[in-house]
LOMAR-417985 format. One record per residue (C-alpha): x, y, z. Coordinates in steps of 0.25 Angstrom, whole numbers, plus 2048, in hexadecimal, padded with zeros to 3 digits. Layout:
N
[atom [X Y Z]] ...
REM end
This chain:
516
[atom [800 7FF 7FF]] [atom [805 80D 7FD]] [atom [7F9 819 7FE]] [atom [7FF 824 804]] [atom [7F5 82B 80D]] [atom [7FC 839 80F]] [atom [7EF 83E 817]] [atom [7EB 832 820]] [atom [7DE 839 826]] [atom [7DA 83C 818]] [atom [7DD 833 80F]] [atom [7D7 826 816]] [atom [7D2 81D 808]] [atom [7DA 810 80A]] [atom [7D9 810 819]] [atom [7CC 815 81E]] [atom [7C1 813 814]] [atom [7B6 80A 817]] [atom [7BA 7FD 81C]] [atom [7B9 7F2 810]] [atom [7B3 7E8 817]] [atom [7A9 7EF 817]] [atom [7A7 7EF 807]] [atom [79D 7E4 803]] [atom [7A7 7DF 7FA]] [atom [7B0 7DD 804]] [atom [7A6 7D7 80D]] [atom [7A5 7CC 802]] [atom [7B3 7C8 804]] [atom [7B2 7C7 813]] [atom [7B2 7B9 815]] [atom [7B8 7B1 80B]] [atom [7C0 7A4 808]] [atom [7CB 79F 801]] [atom [7D0 791 7FE]] [atom [7DD 78F 7F8]] [atom [7E1 781 7F3]] [atom [7F0 782 7F2]] [atom [7FA 777 7ED]] [atom [7FE 776 7FD]] [atom [7F5 77B 805]] [atom [7E5 77D 804]] [atom [7DF 78A 80D]] [atom [7D3 78F 810]] [atom [7D2 79E 811]] [atom [7C6 7A5 817]] [atom [7C8 7B5 817]] [atom [7BE 7BF 820]] [atom [7C0 7CC 826]] [atom [7C3 7D8 81E]] [atom [7C2 7D5 80F]] [atom [7CF 7DE 80B]] [atom [7D9 7D7 818]] [atom [7CF 7CA 81C]] [atom [7D2 7BF 827]] [atom [7D5 7B5 827]] [atom [7CA 7AE 82B]] [atom [7CA 79F 828]] [atom [7D9 798 823]] [atom [7DA 78A 822]] [atom [7E7 783 81B]] [atom [7E9 775 817]] [atom [7F6 76F 811]] [atom [7F1 768 806]] [atom [7FF 767 7FD]] [atom [7F6 764 7F1]] [atom [802 766 7E8]] [atom [80A 75C 7EE]] [atom [810 753 7E4]] [atom [80A 75A 7D8]] [atom [817 75C 7CF]] [atom [816 74B 7D0]] [atom [808 747 7D1]] [atom [802 752 7C7]] [atom [7F7 752 7D2]] [atom [7F2 757 7DF]] [atom [7F7 752 7EC]] [atom [7ED 746 7EF]] [atom [7ED 749 7FC]] [atom [7EF 757 7FD]] [atom [7E2 757 7F3]] [atom [7DA 74F 7FE]] [atom [7DD 75A 809]] [atom [7DB 765 800]] [atom [7CD 760 7FE]] [atom [7CA 75E 80C]] [atom [7CE 76C 80E]] [atom [7C7 772 804]] [atom [7BB 76B 809]] [atom [7BE 770 816]] [atom [7BE 77E 814]] [atom [7B1 77C 80A]] [atom [7A9 77A 817]] [atom [7B2 785 81F]] [atom [7AD 78E 815]] [atom [79F 789 817]] [atom [79F 78C 826]] [atom [7A5 797 824]] [atom [799 79D 81B]] [atom [7A3 7A0 810]] [atom [79F 7A2 800]] [atom [7A6 798 7FC]] [atom [7B5 796 7FA]] [atom [7C1 799 7F0]] [atom [7CB 790 7EC]] [atom [7D6 790 7E5]] [atom [7E0 785 7E1]] [atom [7EF 78A 7DD]] [atom [7FC 781 7D6]] [atom [7F8 774 7DD]] [atom [7EB 772 7D6]] [atom [7EC 77A 7C9]] [atom [7F8 76F 7C7]] [atom [7F2 764 7CB]] [atom [7EB 758 7C1]] [atom [7E1 758 7CC]] [atom [7DF 765 7CF]] [atom [7D1 767 7C7]] [atom [7CC 759 7CD]] [atom [7D2 75E 7DA]] [atom [7CB 76C 7D8]] [atom [7BD 763 7D6]] [atom [7BD 75A 7E0]] [atom [7C0 767 7EA]] [atom [7B1 76E 7E1]] [atom [7AA 760 7E4]] [atom [7AD 75D 7F3]] [atom [7AE 76B 7F9]] [atom [7A6 776 7EE]] [atom [7B3 77D 7EE]] [atom [7B7 782 7E1]] [atom [7C5 782 7DF]] [atom [7CD 78E 7D4]] [atom [7D8 789 7D0]] [atom [7E3 795 7CC]] [atom [7EF 796 7C5]] [atom [7FE 79A 7C9]] [atom [7F8 7A8 7C4]] [atom [7ED 7A8 7CB]] [atom [7F4 7A3 7D8]] [atom [7FE 7AE 7D7]] [atom [7F4 7BA 7D7]] [atom [7ED 7B5 7E1]] [atom [7F7 7B4 7EA]] [atom [7FD 7C1 7E7]] [atom [7EE 7C7 7E8]] [atom [7EF 7C1 7F6]] [atom [7FC 7C8 7FA]] [atom [7F3 7D6 7F3]] [atom [7E8 7D3 7FF]] [atom [7F2 7D5 80A]] [atom [7FD 7DE 802]] [atom [7F4 7E9 7FB]] [atom [7FD 7F1 7F0]] [atom [808 7E6 7F2]] [atom [812 7E4 7E8]] [atom [81C 7D7 7E6]] [atom [81F 7CA 7E5]] [atom [814 7BF 7E8]] [atom [819 7B1 7EA]] [atom [80E 7A7 7F0]] [atom [813 798 7F0]] [atom [80A 78E 7F1]] [atom [80D 77E 7EF]] [atom [80E 77C 7E2]] [atom [810 78B 7DC]] [atom [817 799 7E1]] [atom [810 7A4 7DA]] [atom [818 7B2 7D7]] [atom [80D 7C0 7D5]] [atom [812 7CE 7D5]] [atom [80A 7D8 7DC]] [atom [809 7E7 7DB]] [atom [7FF 7F3 7DD]] [atom [7F5 7E7 7E3]] [atom [7F7 7E0 7D7]] [atom [7FD 7D2 7D1]] [atom [805 7D2 7C7]] [atom [80C 7C8 7C0]] [atom [80C 7B9 7C6]] [atom [811 7AC 7C4]] [atom [810 79E 7C8]] [atom [81B 793 7CA]] [atom [81D 786 7D0]] [atom [824 788 7DD]] [atom [81B 782 7E8]] [atom [823 77B 7F3]] [atom [819 76E 7EF]] [atom [81E 770 7E0]] [atom [82D 771 7E4]] [atom [82D 765 7EC]] [atom [829 75C 7E0]] [atom [835 763 7D7]] [atom [83E 759 7D3]] [atom [84D 75A 7D6]] [atom [84F 75D 7E4]] [atom [851 769 7EA]] [atom [859 76A 7DD]] [atom [850 76A 7D4]] [atom [846 773 7DD]] [atom [850 77E 7DD]] [atom [850 77D 7CE]] [atom [842 77D 7CD]] [atom [83F 789 7D6]] [atom [84B 791 7D0]] [atom [845 78F 7C1]] [atom [838 793 7C5]] [atom [83C 79E 7CC]] [atom [844 7A6 7C0]] [atom [837 7A3 7B8]] [atom [82D 7AA 7C3]] [atom [838 7B6 7C5]] [atom [83B 7B8 7B5]] [atom [82A 7B8 7B5]] [atom [82A 7C1 7C2]] [atom [836 7C9 7BE]] [atom [83B 7D3 7C9]] [atom [831 7D3 7D7]] [atom [83A 7DD 7E2]] [atom [830 7E0 7EA]] [atom [82A 7D7 7F4]] [atom [826 7C8 7F5]] [atom [819 7C2 7F9]] [atom [819 7B5 7FF]] [atom [80C 7AE 7FE]] [atom [80B 7A0 802]] [atom [80E 796 80C]] [atom [81C 790 80A]] [atom [81F 7A0 80B]] [atom [817 7A1 818]] [atom [81F 792 81F]] [atom [82D 79B 819]] [atom [828 7A9 821]] [atom [824 7A2 82B]] [atom [831 79B 82D]] [atom [83A 7A8 82B]] [atom [831 7AD 836]] [atom [836 7A2 83F]] [atom [843 7A5 83A]] [atom [845 7B2 83C]] [atom [83C 7B0 84B]] [atom [831 7BA 845]] [atom [829 7C0 84E]] [atom [81B 7C3 847]] [atom [816 7B5 840]] [atom [80C 7BB 834]] [atom [810 7B7 826]] [atom [807 7C0 81F]] [atom [812 7CC 81C]] [atom [81F 7C6 822]] [atom [82A 7CA 81C]] [atom [838 7C2 818]] [atom [844 7C8 811]] [atom [84D 7BD 805]] [atom [857 7BC 80F]] [atom [84D 7B8 819]] [atom [846 7AD 811]] [atom [856 7AA 80F]] [atom [858 7A7 81D]] [atom [84B 7A0 820]] [atom [84E 796 813]] [atom [85C 792 81C]] [atom [853 791 828]] [atom [849 788 822]] [atom [855 780 81A]] [atom [85B 77E 829]] [atom [850 779 831]] [atom [846 76F 836]] [atom [83C 772 82C]] [atom [831 768 835]] [atom [835 772 842]] [atom [835 77E 83B]] [atom [829 77C 837]] [atom [821 77A 845]] [atom [82A 786 848]] [atom [826 78F 83E]] [atom [816 788 83D]] [atom [817 784 831]] [atom [810 775 82B]] [atom [819 769 826]] [atom [812 76B 816]] [atom [816 778 817]] [atom [823 778 81C]] [atom [829 76C 813]] [atom [827 778 808]] [atom [82E 784 80E]] [atom [83B 780 80B]] [atom [836 77E 7FB]] [atom [82E 78B 7FC]] [atom [83B 793 803]] [atom [844 78E 7F5]] [atom [83A 794 7EC]] [atom [839 7A2 7F5]] [atom [848 7A3 7F6]] [atom [848 7A1 7E7]] [atom [83C 7AD 7E6]] [atom [846 7B5 7EE]] [atom [850 7B3 7E5]] [atom [849 7B6 7D7]] [atom [83F 7C3 7DD]] [atom [847 7CA 7EA]] [atom [83B 7CE 7EF]] [atom [83D 7DB 7F8]] [atom [837 7D4 804]] [atom [82F 7C7 806]] [atom [820 7C8 80B]] [atom [818 7BC 810]] [atom [809 7BC 80B]] [atom [800 7B3 813]] [atom [7F6 7B7 807]] [atom [7F5 7B1 7FB]] [atom [7EB 7AA 7F1]] [atom [7E1 7AA 7FB]] [atom [7E1 7B8 7FF]] [atom [7E3 7BC 7F0]] [atom [7D7 7B4 7EE]] [atom [7D0 7BC 7F6]] [atom [7D7 7CA 7F1]] [atom [7CF 7C3 7E4]] [atom [7C2 7C7 7EA]] [atom [7C5 7D6 7EF]] [atom [7C0 7E2 7E5]] [atom [7CA 7EC 7E3]] [atom [7C6 7F5 7ED]] [atom [7C6 7E9 7FA]] [atom [7D7 7E8 7F4]] [atom [7DB 7F5 7F5]] [atom [7D8 7F6 803]] [atom [7E0 7F6 80F]] [atom [7E0 7E6 814]] [atom [7E7 7EA 823]] [atom [7DE 7F8 824]] [atom [7D1 7EE 81F]] [atom [7D5 7E3 829]] [atom [7D6 7ED 836]] [atom [7C9 7F4 830]] [atom [7C3 7E6 831]] [atom [7C9 7E3 83F]] [atom [7C4 7EF 843]] [atom [7B5 7F0 83E]] [atom [7B4 7E1 845]] [atom [7BC 7E3 852]] [atom [7BD 7F1 858]] [atom [7B5 7F7 861]] [atom [7B2 804 859]] [atom [7B6 800 849]] [atom [7B8 80B 841]] [atom [7BE 812 84D]] [atom [7CE 80E 847]] [atom [7CD 819 83C]] [atom [7C9 825 846]] [atom [7D6 81E 84E]] [atom [7DE 81D 843]] [atom [7DD 82C 840]] [atom [7DE 831 84E]] [atom [7ED 82A 850]] [atom [7F1 82E 843]] [atom [7F7 83B 844]] [atom [800 834 84E]] [atom [806 82E 841]] [atom [80A 839 838]] [atom [814 832 82F]] [atom [809 827 82B]] [atom [807 82D 81E]] [atom [807 820 815]] [atom [7FC 815 813]] [atom [805 80A 819]] [atom [805 811 827]] [atom [7F9 818 828]] [atom [7F2 808 825]] [atom [7FC 803 834]] [atom [7F4 80E 839]] [atom [7E7 80C 835]] [atom [7E8 7FC 837]] [atom [7EB 7FF 847]] [atom [7DF 809 848]] [atom [7D7 800 842]] [atom [7DA 7F5 84E]] [atom [7DD 7FB 858]] [atom [7D1 7F5 85F]] [atom [7CD 7E9 858]] [atom [7D4 7E1 864]] [atom [7CC 7E8 86F]] [atom [7C3 7DA 873]] [atom [7D2 7D5 878]] [atom [7D6 7D4 887]] [atom [7DC 7E3 88B]] [atom [7E7 7DB 890]] [atom [7EB 7D5 882]] [atom [7E6 7DE 879]] [atom [7F2 7E5 874]] [atom [7F8 7D9 870]] [atom [7EB 7D2 869]] [atom [7ED 7E0 861]] [atom [7FB 7DD 85D]] [atom [7F8 7CE 85C]] [atom [7ED 7D0 852]] [atom [7F4 7D9 848]] [atom [800 7D5 848]] [atom [7FB 7C5 846]] [atom [7EE 7CA 83E]] [atom [7EB 7C5 82E]] [atom [7EE 7D1 825]] [atom [7F3 7D6 81B]] [atom [7FA 7E5 817]] [atom [803 7E2 824]] [atom [812 7DF 824]] [atom [816 7DA 833]] [atom [81C 7E6 836]] [atom [80D 7EE 836]] [atom [806 7E2 83D]] [atom [811 7E5 84A]] [atom [80F 7F6 848]] [atom [800 7F4 847]] [atom [800 7E8 853]] [atom [80A 7F2 85D]] [atom [800 7FE 85B]] [atom [7F5 7F5 85C]] [atom [7FC 7EF 86B]] [atom [7FF 7FE 86E]] [atom [7F0 7FF 86C]] [atom [7ED 7F9 879]] [atom [7FB 7FA 880]] [atom [803 804 885]] [atom [811 7FB 881]] [atom [816 7F1 878]] [atom [81F 7EC 883]] [atom [81C 7DE 88A]] [atom [815 7D7 87D]] [atom [816 7CA 875]] [atom [81B 7D2 868]] [atom [828 7D7 86B]] [atom [82F 7CF 860]] [atom [823 7D4 856]] [atom [824 7E3 85B]] [atom [832 7E3 854]] [atom [82C 7E2 847]] [atom [82A 7EF 846]] [atom [835 7FB 84A]] [atom [835 803 855]] [atom [82F 80F 84B]] [atom [824 805 84B]] [atom [821 802 858]] [atom [823 811 85E]] [atom [814 813 852]] [atom [810 808 854]] [atom [811 80B 861]] [atom [809 81A 860]] [atom [7FF 814 857]] [atom [7FB 80A 863]] [atom [7FA 815 86D]] [atom [7F3 820 864]] [atom [7E8 815 861]] [atom [7E9 811 870]] [atom [7E5 821 874]] [atom [7DC 821 867]] [atom [7D2 817 86B]] [atom [7D0 81D 87A]] [atom [7C9 828 872]] [atom [7C0 81E 86B]] [atom [7B2 825 86E]] [atom [7AB 822 860]] [atom [7B0 81E 851]] [atom [7B2 830 84E]] [atom [7BE 837 847]] [atom [7BD 842 853]] [atom [7C3 83A 85E]] [atom [7D0 844 85D]] [atom [7DD 846 858]] [atom [7EB 844 859]] [atom [7F7 84D 854]] [atom [807 848 854]] [atom [80F 852 856]] [atom [81C 84B 855]] [atom [825 857 855]] [atom [820 85C 862]] [atom [81E 84F 868]] [atom [80F 852 869]] [atom [802 848 868]] [atom [7F7 852 867]] [atom [7E9 84C 86D]] [atom [7DD 853 867]] [atom [7D0 84E 86B]] [atom [7C0 852 86A]] [atom [7B8 855 876]] [atom [7B1 848 873]] [atom [7BD 840 872]] [atom [7C2 847 87E]] [atom [7BA 842 887]] [atom [7C2 835 884]] [atom [7CF 838 887]] [atom [7D0 832 895]] [atom [7DB 82E 89E]] [atom [7DD 820 896]] [atom [7DD 827 888]] [atom [7E7 833 88F]] [atom [7EF 82A 892]] [atom [7EF 822 885]] [atom [7F3 82D 880]] [atom [7FF 832 886]] [atom [804 824 884]] [atom [803 828 876]] [atom [80B 836 877]] [atom [814 82C 87D]] [atom [816 824 871]] [atom [817 82F 86A]] [atom [822 835 873]] [atom [818 843 874]] [atom [811 84B 87B]] [atom [803 84A 87D]] [atom [7FA 857 878]] [atom [7EA 854 87D]] [atom [7E0 85F 878]] [atom [7D3 85B 87A]] [atom [7C7 863 874]] [atom [7BC 86A 87B]] 
REM end
């Protein structure tokens, strides 16, 4: 996102227009079920909530390995086929129980390449009523790239989606999908390549050279989509002792991938998978997948690498969105939806945001303002938690939430601000190591934001625009508070104490004026 709001109070489009979940077209997307029949797994995801940034209402995966042995037999793995059919039958029954209007099901490389793929699809339709759409590699690449765009509007770079039997590449730029290619570099396929390790290496290099020639230079961000990439990221987190165990938006450098590859090669895979919480069937494919990843990095030399938990299933949801829904900010929409659902006074977050904004005179860009706005919207959604745990509940909720459009550092920033919303100090919590993901300047700004919200919430009488105003004069180190008579009555002892706490965070002298 590159929108520049030079006048943050006057120019409200994109942040403050009507919540998208009030749009009838968006409400039609409020609960959507998607079945992804992959070469390695079969998964049901049911999306619910804010249409632009839906929550995962239900998510279940069965490791079926439909594509195992496909290179030799030309057919789907018989045991995998039975398991996949049973899984889809279960998913259809679950969908009936959730009152979903049908399931959207797609199948990728294994089913499209197998001789008995059409027969399998017909069997599924006959036994369950679910119609499977078999998509080609180009379409798979497009949908995966759209899944990335669901979480990163306006993102640019190269999407690399690895499944059991294939790997796809797709360009994204300015919210659109560009060139895309498909290959047979899925780890289930690589396991069947003849010639052992030497033959596999030659096959990977030859295939990647062709992909590179077709796609050209790609020096922007590399987005990794797929279970094998996520497993590698889990190992990288484990190796680094990374404190925040959220895979979406996790970043790795090329050198980190190289170190993790050596770490995997020198580890007992069974012990490593247990330490990292990876299934045995997935871990078996990790050494093969990382051979491919190293080759991708050598050729395309991306600026950085980001893990995307969003892929083909999210891309199918994105496909159903009208353009005006796609253009909305997924973070803001998710926060607005949560405020409407859980806050004591939905809509007050907007008033609170305007009240505290003068404390952040350098927050001119959309990127900075959206974080302040998100925190303001979420400031009251955890009020039901026990007071002794409310601050920690807030921090956990944002840092571990399944949200798009939010870097790990931004999660920690908002989480710390919400912690200060209910607590004067950050010390003495179980989050000390996570705080270190942001620098001291960001920690101080989060403290100011949190204490400003803590004070502003004391002026909560009704959802009104004239709750008062703050004026920050940094050169004089003065914080001016002006309150109209109606709000002035709310400025009691506790409110005054919280205002002075905010002043101390700013190292400012308080100047208070209550109208008559």
